[in-house]
N, C-alpha and C positions, 0 to 999 in steps of 0.2 A: 758293328765293327767287322771288318773283313779278316779272313784268316791270313796269317803271314805266308809269304811265298814258300813253296817246297823247293829245297835246294837239290839241284842235279849235280852230284859230285863229279860227273864226267865233263862238265863244262868249265873251261878255264877262261876267265876274263883277265885282261891285263890290268895292272893297278891304275888307279886314276892319277893322271899326271899332276893335277892340281888338287891337293887335299881339301876336303870339305869339313873334316872333323879334326880338331886340335885338342890339346890338353885342356884348354879352357872350356871345351864343350862336354867334359867328362867329370863333373863335380861329384864328390862323395854323395851317395844316396841315389844317383841316377840309375834307373833300371832300363834295360834295352831288350826288346824281343828281337832275337836274331833269326827267326824263321823256323822252319821245320824240315825234317828229312825223314824219308821212309827207308827202312833198312832193306836193302836188296840182298837176297840170299846168295846169289852168285858172287857178288862183290865181297860180301862178308866172308864166304868160304875161301875165296882167293887170298884175302888178307890173312885169315886164320892159318891157312896152310903155309903161307910164306913166313909169317912172323910169330905165330903163337899156336903151334900144332898140337895142343893138348887134345886128348881123345874127345872130350865133350864139345870141343870147337870144330872138329873135323870129321868125326865118325858118327853117323846117325845112330847106330845101335848102342855104342858107348854113351852117347849123349842121352838117349832114352833111359838108360840104366843109371845115369848120374842124378845128383840132387836137383839138376836143372830140368830134367824131364824131356829135353830136346836140344837140338843144336842151338848154341848161343854164341853171341859175338865175343871176341876177345875184348877185354877192357880197353886195350890200346886202340882197337878199331872204333870203339864207342867214343874214346877221347878224340880220335881224328874226325869223327862226324861233327862233334861240337866245334872243333877248330875250323872245319870247312864253313860251317854256318857263321862263325865269328869273322872269318875272312870275307865272306860274301856280303854280310850285312854291315860290317864296320871297317875292318882293317884295309880293305881294298880302296877305300875312299878317305883314308885318314892319313895323318902325319905320323904314323907308327914308326918307331925306331927300334923295334924288337922287344925282347924280354930277357932280363937277367935270370929268370927262373921263378919258381914258386915253392910253396910249402904244403900244399895239399892236393891230392888227387885220389878220388874214390869212385868206385862203381858199385853202389850199394844194392843194386838189383840187376838181374840179367836182362840182356837185350836179345830179342829173337827176330828172325826174318819176318818182314812185313810190319814190324812195329813202326808207328809214327811217333817221332820224337820232336819235342818242342825245345828249342834252345833259347836260353836267356843269359844275361850277364847283369851284374850289379857292380857299380863302382863302390867299393868298401871304404877306400881312403884315397886322397889325392894331395900331392905336395910337389912343389918345385924342387928340383935337385939342388942340393947345396953346392956340389962340385961343378955342375954344369947347368947353370940357371936358364939356359936356352931350352931345356927340356923339362917335362913334368913326369912324375912317376905316379902311376895309379895302381892300386891294389884291386884286382878284379875277382869276383866270385862268379864262376861259370857253372851253369846247370843244364842238364838235359832231363826232360820229364816225359815219361810215357803216359798217354791218356787212358789206355785201356789194356790191362788194368792199371790204374793210376799208381805211379811210382817214380821217384827220382832214380834215374839210372846212372847218372854221372854228376860228380861235383869236383870242382877244382878251385884253387885259389893261387893266384900268381901276380907278378908285377908286370905291368906294361909300361913302356917308355914312349912318350908322345912329344912331338915338337910343339913348341908354344906358337901361338898365332903370329905374334910380332917377332919371334925369334930373338928378342932382346932379353937382357938380364934385368932383374929387378934392381931398382936403385938401392944402393947400400946406405 
């Protein structure tokens, strides 16, 4: 088995005009490897400085003295890395219609420059919308895992809305 591609967050690809992945392709229980990303120190620091400038995220000395022992990523940066993998591996070629939100986000272990993170998602539940039967709602569990040392560094659970392949309503 080959390693999944490593995502380059500086590359922006336009969305696929003709979706390949629809609601019907995302049944409950389906697990999808979304690829990997290596944490770039400069990119991490730029994000931390702009959006989460806590001392252990932006100051080398303060970070060494913190419980983390070194500069670490903002949890929000970590979440954005997962999101980029999700977009590159699935959303950009899907009939995604956005998300109304979620009910879990966690970063149970710190992320450091140079870490290689593997992104996955699992479809926890899937159902056709009662009010808009042309779309399906899936509950997703997203995870980023560091291999060395092994740790889950990000978890999320949220709802994704996807168009149905035929776009038609279920017969009543």
